[in-house]
PyMOL Python script that loads the backbone (N, CA, C, O; Angstrom):
from pymol import cmd

cmd.read_pdbstr("""\
ATOM      1  N   MET A   1       0.846  -1.184   0.000  1.00  0.00           N
ATOM      2  CA  MET A   1       0.000   0.000   0.000  1.00  0.00           C
ATOM      3  C   MET A   1       0.888   1.242   0.000  1.00  0.00           C
ATOM      4  O   MET A   1       1.956   1.258   0.611  1.00  0.00           O
ATOM      5  N   ASP A   2       0.444   2.246  -0.670  1.00  0.00           N
ATOM      6  CA  ASP A   2       1.185   3.485  -0.817  1.00  0.00           C
ATOM      7  C   ASP A   2       1.235   4.259   0.508  1.00  0.00           C
ATOM      8  O   ASP A   2       0.207   4.402   1.170  1.00  0.00           O
ATOM      9  N   PRO A   3       2.411   4.758   0.905  1.00  0.00           N
ATOM     10  CA  PRO A   3       2.501   5.513   2.169  1.00  0.00           C
ATOM     11  C   PRO A   3       1.645   6.777   2.191  1.00  0.00           C
ATOM     12  O   PRO A   3       1.164   7.173   3.253  1.00  0.00           O
ATOM     13  N   VAL A   4       1.447   7.412   1.047  1.00  0.00           N
ATOM     14  CA  VAL A   4       0.615   8.612   0.987  1.00  0.00           C
ATOM     15  C   VAL A   4      -0.837   8.246   1.295  1.00  0.00           C
ATOM     16  O   VAL A   4      -1.523   8.965   2.021  1.00  0.00           O
ATOM     17  N   LYS A   5      -1.293   7.138   0.745  1.00  0.00           N
ATOM     18  CA  LYS A   5      -2.664   6.689   0.994  1.00  0.00           C
ATOM     19  C   LYS A   5      -2.862   6.322   2.468  1.00  0.00           C
ATOM     20  O   LYS A   5      -3.911   6.612   3.042  1.00  0.00           O
ATOM     21  N   ILE A   6      -1.886   5.702   3.065  1.00  0.00           N
ATOM     22  CA  ILE A   6      -1.980   5.356   4.486  1.00  0.00           C
ATOM     23  C   ILE A   6      -2.063   6.618   5.333  1.00  0.00           C
ATOM     24  O   ILE A   6      -2.875   6.697   6.255  1.00  0.00           O
ATOM     25  N   LEU A   7      -1.233   7.599   5.027  1.00  0.00           N
ATOM     26  CA  LEU A   7      -1.244   8.856   5.771  1.00  0.00           C
ATOM     27  C   LEU A   7      -2.585   9.577   5.618  1.00  0.00           C
ATOM     28  O   LEU A   7      -3.133  10.081   6.598  1.00  0.00           O
ATOM     29  N   LEU A   8      -3.113   9.626   4.392  1.00  0.00           N
ATOM     30  CA  LEU A   8      -4.411  10.255   4.168  1.00  0.00           C
ATOM     31  C   LEU A   8      -5.526   9.511   4.896  1.00  0.00           C
ATOM     32  O   LEU A   8      -6.436  10.136   5.440  1.00  0.00           O
ATOM     33  N   ASN A   9      -5.460   8.187   4.911  1.00  0.00           N
ATOM     34  CA  ASN A   9      -6.459   7.405   5.649  1.00  0.00           C
ATOM     35  C   ASN A   9      -6.425   7.752   7.126  1.00  0.00           C
ATOM     36  O   ASN A   9      -7.474   7.930   7.744  1.00  0.00           O
ATOM     37  N   ILE A  10      -5.250   7.849   7.694  1.00  0.00           N
ATOM     38  CA  ILE A  10      -5.126   8.172   9.119  1.00  0.00           C
ATOM     39  C   ILE A  10      -5.642   9.581   9.397  1.00  0.00           C
ATOM     40  O   ILE A  10      -6.376   9.789  10.363  1.00  0.00           O
ATOM     41  N   VAL A  11      -5.272  10.533   8.576  1.00  0.00           N
ATOM     42  CA  VAL A  11      -5.671  11.924   8.797  1.00  0.00           C
ATOM     43  C   VAL A  11      -7.189  12.083   8.700  1.00  0.00           C
ATOM     44  O   VAL A  11      -7.810  12.642   9.604  1.00  0.00           O
ATOM     45  N   PHE A  12      -7.783  11.602   7.623  1.00  0.00           N
ATOM     46  CA  PHE A  12      -9.211  11.825   7.431  1.00  0.00           C
ATOM     47  C   PHE A  12     -10.068  10.938   8.333  1.00  0.00           C
ATOM     48  O   PHE A  12     -11.191  11.314   8.669  1.00  0.00           O
ATOM     49  N   THR A  13      -9.569   9.787   8.725  1.00  0.00           N
ATOM     50  CA  THR A  13     -10.291   8.987   9.709  1.00  0.00           C
ATOM     51  C   THR A  13     -10.287   9.687  11.057  1.00  0.00           C
ATOM     52  O   THR A  13     -11.287   9.655  11.776  1.00  0.00           O
ATOM     53  N   THR A  14      -9.175  10.318  11.407  1.00  0.00           N
ATOM     54  CA  THR A  14      -9.095  11.079  12.652  1.00  0.00           C
ATOM     55  C   THR A  14     -10.029  12.289  12.619  1.00  0.00           C
ATOM     56  O   THR A  14     -10.688  12.591  13.613  1.00  0.00           O
ATOM     57  N   VAL A  15     -10.087  12.974  11.491  1.00  0.00           N
ATOM     58  CA  VAL A  15     -10.997  14.113  11.349  1.00  0.00           C
ATOM     59  C   VAL A  15     -12.449  13.639  11.472  1.00  0.00           C
ATOM     60  O   VAL A  15     -13.257  14.284  12.140  1.00  0.00           O
ATOM     61  N   GLY A  16     -12.776  12.528  10.837  1.00  0.00           N
ATOM     62  CA  GLY A  16     -14.126  11.984  10.933  1.00  0.00           C
ATOM     63  C   GLY A  16     -14.492  11.591  12.355  1.00  0.00           C
ATOM     64  O   GLY A  16     -15.616  11.829  12.798  1.00  0.00           O
ATOM     65  N   PHE A  17     -13.551  10.993  13.069  1.00  0.00           N
ATOM     66  CA  PHE A  17     -13.801  10.619  14.457  1.00  0.00           C
ATOM     67  C   PHE A  17     -13.981  11.858  15.323  1.00  0.00           C
ATOM     68  O   PHE A  17     -14.822  11.873  16.222  1.00  0.00           O
ATOM     69  N   ALA A  18     -13.192  12.902  15.056  1.00  0.00           N
ATOM     70  CA  ALA A  18     -13.327  14.158  15.812  1.00  0.00           C
ATOM     71  C   ALA A  18     -14.676  14.807  15.531  1.00  0.00           C
ATOM     72  O   ALA A  18     -15.322  15.301  16.455  1.00  0.00           O
ATOM     73  N   TYR A  19     -15.114  14.817  14.273  1.00  0.00           N
ATOM     74  CA  TYR A  19     -16.444  15.339  13.931  1.00  0.00           C
ATOM     75  C   TYR A  19     -17.521  14.554  14.672  1.00  0.00           C
ATOM     76  O   TYR A  19     -18.455  15.137  15.224  1.00  0.00           O
ATOM     77  N   PHE A  20     -17.387  13.233  14.681  1.00  0.00           N
ATOM     78  CA  PHE A  20     -18.372  12.394  15.345  1.00  0.00           C
ATOM     79  C   PHE A  20     -18.450  12.712  16.841  1.00  0.00           C
ATOM     80  O   PHE A  20     -19.543  12.854  17.388  1.00  0.00           O
ATOM     81  N   LEU A  21     -17.311  12.822  17.493  1.00  0.00           N
ATOM     82  CA  LEU A  21     -17.303  13.131  18.926  1.00  0.00           C
ATOM     83  C   LEU A  21     -17.863  14.526  19.203  1.00  0.00           C
ATOM     84  O   LEU A  21     -18.609  14.721  20.162  1.00  0.00           O
ATOM     85  N   TYR A  22     -17.499  15.493  18.360  1.00  0.00           N
ATOM     86  CA  TYR A  22     -18.031  16.848  18.524  1.00  0.00           C
ATOM     87  C   TYR A  22     -19.544  16.857  18.340  1.00  0.00           C
ATOM     88  O   TYR A  22     -20.265  17.486  19.114  1.00  0.00           O
ATOM     89  N   GLY A  23     -20.020  16.161  17.318  1.00  0.00           N
ATOM     90  CA  GLY A  23     -21.462  16.105  17.071  1.00  0.00           C
ATOM     91  C   GLY A  23     -22.206  15.427  18.196  1.00  0.00           C
ATOM     92  O   GLY A  23     -23.309  15.839  18.553  1.00  0.00           O
ATOM     93  N   LYS A  24     -21.615  14.396  18.754  1.00  0.00           N
ATOM     94  CA  LYS A  24     -22.260  13.698  19.861  1.00  0.00           C
ATOM     95  C   LYS A  24     -22.306  14.577  21.111  1.00  0.00           C
ATOM     96  O   LYS A  24     -23.298  14.579  21.839  1.00  0.00           O
ATOM     97  N   LYS A  25     -21.239  15.313  21.350  1.00  0.00           N
ATOM     98  CA  LYS A  25     -21.183  16.186  22.521  1.00  0.00           C
ATOM     99  C   LYS A  25     -22.131  17.376  22.391  1.00  0.00           C
ATOM    100  O   LYS A  25     -22.780  17.766  23.361  1.00  0.00           O
ATOM    101  N   SER A  26     -22.207  17.943  21.207  1.00  0.00           N
ATOM    102  CA  SER A  26     -23.041  19.127  20.996  1.00  0.00           C
ATOM    103  C   SER A  26     -24.428  18.798  20.438  1.00  0.00           C
ATOM    104  O   SER A  26     -25.237  19.696  20.204  1.00  0.00           O
ATOM    105  N   GLU A  27     -24.698  17.510  20.227  1.00  0.00           N
ATOM    106  CA  GLU A  27     -25.977  17.033  19.696  1.00  0.00           C
ATOM    107  C   GLU A  27     -26.309  17.634  18.333  1.00  0.00           C
ATOM    108  O   GLU A  27     -27.449  18.017  18.070  1.00  0.00           O
ATOM    109  N   ARG A  28     -25.312  17.710  17.487  1.00  0.00           N
ATOM    110  CA  ARG A  28     -25.496  18.186  16.113  1.00  0.00           C
ATOM    111  C   ARG A  28     -25.403  16.985  15.184  1.00  0.00           C
ATOM    112  O   ARG A  28     -24.328  16.417  14.996  1.00  0.00           O
ATOM    113  N   TRP A  29     -26.545  16.600  14.602  1.00  0.00           N
ATOM    114  CA  TRP A  29     -26.617  15.388  13.806  1.00  0.00           C
ATOM    115  C   TRP A  29     -25.806  15.453  12.529  1.00  0.00           C
ATOM    116  O   TRP A  29     -25.325  14.427  12.048  1.00  0.00           O
ATOM    117  N   ASN A  30     -25.648  16.640  11.974  1.00  0.00           N
ATOM    118  CA  ASN A  30     -24.879  16.727  10.737  1.00  0.00           C
ATOM    119  C   ASN A  30     -23.421  16.328  10.969  1.00  0.00           C
ATOM    120  O   ASN A  30     -22.825  15.681  10.108  1.00  0.00           O
ATOM    121  N   PHE A  31     -22.839  16.694  12.098  1.00  0.00           N
ATOM    122  CA  PHE A  31     -21.467  16.302  12.389  1.00  0.00           C
ATOM    123  C   PHE A  31     -21.366  14.814  12.723  1.00  0.00           C
ATOM    124  O   PHE A  31     -20.365  14.173  12.403  1.00  0.00           O
ATOM    125  N   ILE A  32     -22.384  14.272  13.357  1.00  0.00           N
ATOM    126  CA  ILE A  32     -22.378  12.842  13.674  1.00  0.00           C
ATOM    127  C   ILE A  32     -22.422  12.009  12.390  1.00  0.00           C
ATOM    128  O   ILE A  32     -21.642  11.072  12.221  1.00  0.00           O
ATOM    129  N   VAL A  33     -23.331  12.360  11.501  1.00  0.00           N
ATOM    130  CA  VAL A  33     -23.506  11.591  10.263  1.00  0.00           C
ATOM    131  C   VAL A  33     -22.281  11.711   9.367  1.00  0.00           C
ATOM    132  O   VAL A  33     -21.730  10.699   8.935  1.00  0.00           O
ATOM    133  N   PHE A  34     -21.849  12.936   9.083  1.00  0.00           N
ATOM    134  CA  PHE A  34     -20.713  13.108   8.188  1.00  0.00           C
ATOM    135  C   PHE A  34     -19.408  12.641   8.827  1.00  0.00           C
ATOM    136  O   PHE A  34     -18.500  12.202   8.121  1.00  0.00           O
ATOM    137  N   GLY A  35     -19.305  12.727  10.128  1.00  0.00           N
ATOM    138  CA  GLY A  35     -18.116  12.208  10.815  1.00  0.00           C
ATOM    139  C   GLY A  35     -18.023  10.699  10.701  1.00  0.00           C
ATOM    140  O   GLY A  35     -16.941  10.160  10.472  1.00  0.00           O
ATOM    141  N   ALA A  36     -19.138  10.015  10.855  1.00  0.00           N
ATOM    142  CA  ALA A  36     -19.144   8.556  10.721  1.00  0.00           C
ATOM    143  C   ALA A  36     -18.829   8.138   9.282  1.00  0.00           C
ATOM    144  O   ALA A  36     -18.075   7.192   9.055  1.00  0.00           O
ATOM    145  N   ILE A  37     -19.402   8.841   8.328  1.00  0.00           N
ATOM    146  CA  ILE A  37     -19.114   8.529   6.923  1.00  0.00           C
ATOM    147  C   ILE A  37     -17.649   8.804   6.611  1.00  0.00           C
ATOM    148  O   ILE A  37     -16.993   7.997   5.953  1.00  0.00           O
ATOM    149  N   LEU A  38     -17.137   9.928   7.077  1.00  0.00           N
ATOM    150  CA  LEU A  38     -15.754  10.300   6.806  1.00  0.00           C
ATOM    151  C   LEU A  38     -14.770   9.345   7.462  1.00  0.00           C
ATOM    152  O   LEU A  38     -13.678   9.133   6.935  1.00  0.00           O
ATOM    153  N   ALA A  39     -15.127   8.772   8.583  1.00  0.00           N
ATOM    154  CA  ALA A  39     -14.225   7.853   9.275  1.00  0.00           C
ATOM    155  C   ALA A  39     -14.031   6.554   8.488  1.00  0.00           C
ATOM    156  O   ALA A  39     -12.963   5.948   8.559  1.00  0.00           O
ATOM    157  N   PHE A  40     -15.053   6.119   7.736  1.00  0.00           N
ATOM    158  CA  PHE A  40     -14.951   4.861   7.013  1.00  0.00           C
ATOM    159  C   PHE A  40     -14.826   5.015   5.501  1.00  0.00           C
ATOM    160  O   PHE A  40     -14.571   4.030   4.807  1.00  0.00           O
ATOM    161  N   TRP A  41     -14.994   6.198   4.986  1.00  0.00           N
ATOM    162  CA  TRP A  41     -14.933   6.478   3.546  1.00  0.00           C
ATOM    163  C   TRP A  41     -13.623   6.028   2.900  1.00  0.00           C
ATOM    164  O   TRP A  41     -13.674   5.395   1.846  1.00  0.00           O
ATOM    165  N   PRO A  42     -12.456   6.317   3.471  1.00  0.00           N
ATOM    166  CA  PRO A  42     -11.205   5.996   2.775  1.00  0.00           C
ATOM    167  C   PRO A  42     -10.977   4.506   2.526  1.00  0.00           C
ATOM    168  O   PRO A  42     -10.180   4.151   1.657  1.00  0.00           O
ATOM    169  N   TYR A  43     -11.640   3.646   3.249  1.00  0.00           N
ATOM    170  CA  TYR A  43     -11.392   2.218   3.123  1.00  0.00           C
ATOM    171  C   TYR A  43     -12.161   1.563   1.994  1.00  0.00           C
ATOM    172  O   TYR A  43     -11.974   0.372   1.746  1.00  0.00           O
ATOM    173  N   PHE A  44     -13.020   2.294   1.302  1.00  0.00           N
ATOM    174  CA  PHE A  44     -13.834   1.722   0.247  1.00  0.00           C
ATOM    175  C   PHE A  44     -13.366   2.074  -1.161  1.00  0.00           C
ATOM    176  O   PHE A  44     -13.906   1.548  -2.135  1.00  0.00           O
ATOM    177  N   PHE A  45     -12.373   2.954  -1.290  1.00  0.00           N
ATOM    178  CA  PHE A  45     -11.928   3.381  -2.613  1.00  0.00           C
ATOM    179  C   PHE A  45     -10.436   3.180  -2.763  1.00  0.00           C
ATOM    180  O   PHE A  45      -9.665   3.474  -1.849  1.00  0.00           O
ATOM    181  N   SER A  46     -10.032   2.681  -3.912  1.00  0.00           N
ATOM    182  CA  SER A  46      -8.615   2.471  -4.164  1.00  0.00           C
ATOM    183  C   SER A  46      -8.016   3.604  -5.002  1.00  0.00           C
ATOM    184  O   SER A  46      -6.798   3.781  -5.020  1.00  0.00           O
ATOM    185  N   ASN A  47      -8.859   4.368  -5.691  1.00  0.00           N
ATOM    186  CA  ASN A  47      -8.380   5.482  -6.494  1.00  0.00           C
ATOM    187  C   ASN A  47      -8.114   6.676  -5.581  1.00  0.00           C
ATOM    188  O   ASN A  47      -9.010   7.139  -4.875  1.00  0.00           O
ATOM    189  N   LEU A  48      -6.897   7.162  -5.601  1.00  0.00           N
ATOM    190  CA  LEU A  48      -6.478   8.221  -4.689  1.00  0.00           C
ATOM    191  C   LEU A  48      -7.195   9.542  -4.965  1.00  0.00           C
ATOM    192  O   LEU A  48      -7.539  10.261  -4.027  1.00  0.00           O
ATOM    193  N   LEU A  49      -7.423   9.870  -6.227  1.00  0.00           N
ATOM    194  CA  LEU A  49      -8.082  11.137  -6.556  1.00  0.00           C
ATOM    195  C   LEU A  49      -9.544  11.163  -6.107  1.00  0.00           C
ATOM    196  O   LEU A  49     -10.024  12.179  -5.603  1.00  0.00           O
ATOM    197  N   ILE A  50     -10.245  10.052  -6.290  1.00  0.00           N
ATOM    198  CA  ILE A  50     -11.631   9.975  -5.834  1.00  0.00           C
ATOM    199  C   ILE A  50     -11.681  10.070  -4.313  1.00  0.00           C
ATOM    200  O   ILE A  50     -12.553  10.733  -3.750  1.00  0.00           O
ATOM    201  N   GLU A  51     -10.750   9.411  -3.664  1.00  0.00           N
ATOM    202  CA  GLU A  51     -10.718   9.443  -2.206  1.00  0.00           C
ATOM    203  C   GLU A  51     -10.449  10.851  -1.674  1.00  0.00           C
ATOM    204  O   GLU A  51     -11.119  11.299  -0.743  1.00  0.00           O
ATOM    205  N   ILE A  52      -9.491  11.538  -2.247  1.00  0.00           N
ATOM    206  CA  ILE A  52      -9.164  12.899  -1.791  1.00  0.00           C
ATOM    207  C   ILE A  52     -10.341  13.842  -2.030  1.00  0.00           C
ATOM    208  O   ILE A  52     -10.692  14.636  -1.158  1.00  0.00           O
ATOM    209  N   ALA A  53     -10.950  13.753  -3.217  1.00  0.00           N
ATOM    210  CA  ALA A  53     -12.099  14.619  -3.521  1.00  0.00           C
ATOM    211  C   ALA A  53     -13.256  14.341  -2.557  1.00  0.00           C
ATOM    212  O   ALA A  53     -13.880  15.273  -2.050  1.00  0.00           O
ATOM    213  N   GLY A  54     -13.535  13.083  -2.309  1.00  0.00           N
ATOM    214  CA  GLY A  54     -14.603  12.729  -1.387  1.00  0.00           C
ATOM    215  C   GLY A  54     -14.303  13.150   0.034  1.00  0.00           C
ATOM    216  O   GLY A  54     -15.195  13.603   0.750  1.00  0.00           O
ATOM    217  N   ASP A  55     -13.047  13.005   0.454  1.00  0.00           N
ATOM    218  CA  ASP A  55     -12.653  13.418   1.800  1.00  0.00           C
ATOM    219  C   ASP A  55     -12.838  14.910   2.006  1.00  0.00           C
ATOM    220  O   ASP A  55     -13.340  15.342   3.044  1.00  0.00           O
ATOM    221  N   ILE A  56     -12.441  15.686   1.036  1.00  0.00           N
ATOM    222  CA  ILE A  56     -12.564  17.141   1.153  1.00  0.00           C
ATOM    223  C   ILE A  56     -14.041  17.548   1.174  1.00  0.00           C
ATOM    224  O   ILE A  56     -14.445  18.396   1.969  1.00  0.00           O
ATOM    225  N   ILE A  57     -14.834  16.944   0.306  1.00  0.00           N
ATOM    226  CA  ILE A  57     -16.269  17.260   0.275  1.00  0.00           C
ATOM    227  C   ILE A  57     -16.931  16.876   1.590  1.00  0.00           C
ATOM    228  O   ILE A  57     -17.715  17.648   2.142  1.00  0.00           O
ATOM    229  N   LEU A  58     -16.618  15.687   2.092  1.00  0.00           N
ATOM    230  CA  LEU A  58     -17.221  15.238   3.351  1.00  0.00           C
ATOM    231  C   LEU A  58     -16.734  16.042   4.553  1.00  0.00           C
ATOM    232  O   LEU A  58     -17.447  16.157   5.549  1.00  0.00           O
ATOM    233  N   ALA A  59     -15.535  16.594   4.470  1.00  0.00           N
ATOM    234  CA  ALA A  59     -15.027  17.416   5.580  1.00  0.00           C
ATOM    235  C   ALA A  59     -15.684  18.794   5.603  1.00  0.00           C
ATOM    236  O   ALA A  59     -15.768  19.415   6.663  1.00  0.00           O
ATOM    237  N   VAL A  60     -16.150  19.281   4.456  1.00  0.00           N
ATOM    238  CA  VAL A  60     -16.756  20.612   4.379  1.00  0.00           C
ATOM    239  C   VAL A  60     -18.275  20.571   4.566  1.00  0.00           C
ATOM    240  O   VAL A  60     -18.865  21.529   5.066  1.00  0.00           O
ATOM    241  N   LEU A  61     -18.897  19.485   4.173  1.00  0.00           N
ATOM    242  CA  LEU A  61     -20.363  19.402   4.198  1.00  0.00           C
ATOM    243  C   LEU A  61     -21.013  19.640   5.553  1.00  0.00           C
ATOM    244  O   LEU A  61     -22.089  20.238   5.575  1.00  0.00           O
ATOM    245  N   PRO A  62     -20.451  19.225   6.683  1.00  0.00           N
ATOM    246  CA  PRO A  62     -21.129  19.503   7.951  1.00  0.00           C
ATOM    247  C   PRO A  62     -21.314  20.990   8.243  1.00  0.00           C
ATOM    248  O   PRO A  62     -22.214  21.367   8.993  1.00  0.00           O
ATOM    249  N   PHE A  63     -20.477  21.827   7.661  1.00  0.00           N
ATOM    250  CA  PHE A  63     -20.599  23.259   7.860  1.00  0.00           C
ATOM    251  C   PHE A  63     -21.633  23.886   6.931  1.00  0.00           C
ATOM    252  O   PHE A  63     -22.120  24.987   7.190  1.00  0.00           O
ATOM    253  N   ILE A  64     -21.965  23.189   5.854  1.00  0.00           N
ATOM    254  CA  ILE A  64     -22.915  23.708   4.874  1.00  0.00           C
ATOM    255  C   ILE A  64     -24.303  23.144   5.106  1.00  0.00           C
ATOM    256  O   ILE A  64     -25.282  23.891   5.112  1.00  0.00           O
ATOM    257  N   VAL A  65     -24.402  21.838   5.296  1.00  0.00           N
ATOM    258  CA  VAL A  65     -25.674  21.153   5.480  1.00  0.00           C
ATOM    259  C   VAL A  65     -25.999  21.118   6.971  1.00  0.00           C
ATOM    260  O   VAL A  65     -25.163  20.744   7.793  1.00  0.00           O
ATOM    261  N   ASP A  66     -27.220  21.513   7.301  1.00  0.00           N
ATOM    262  CA  ASP A  66     -27.627  21.487   8.702  1.00  0.00           C
ATOM    263  C   ASP A  66     -28.981  20.810   8.806  1.00  0.00           C
ATOM    264  O   ASP A  66     -29.954  21.232   8.179  1.00  0.00           O
ATOM    265  N   PHE A  67     -29.030  19.756   9.603  1.00  0.00           N
ATOM    266  CA  PHE A  67     -30.299  19.059   9.825  1.00  0.00           C
ATOM    267  C   PHE A  67     -30.389  18.596  11.252  1.00  0.00           C
ATOM    268  O   PHE A  67     -31.385  17.986  11.641  1.00  0.00           O
TER     269      PHE A  67
END
""", "prot")
cmd.dss("prot")
cmd.show_as("cartoon", "prot")
cmd.util.cbc("prot")
cmd.orient("prot")
């Protein structure tokens, strides 16, 4: 496995876990949902460009979408 992909998986999984914990603490469902998705998203795609684009979109969406 590529070291860059491993590093990106660790970084974005950590961001997703942090979003999830923040959402759970503040009771904001958008952070809980997108944090959970972001934590597991990198493990389903092998293409690095799709993964990076999806990670960035999922990291920004909790600030835009509110439910």
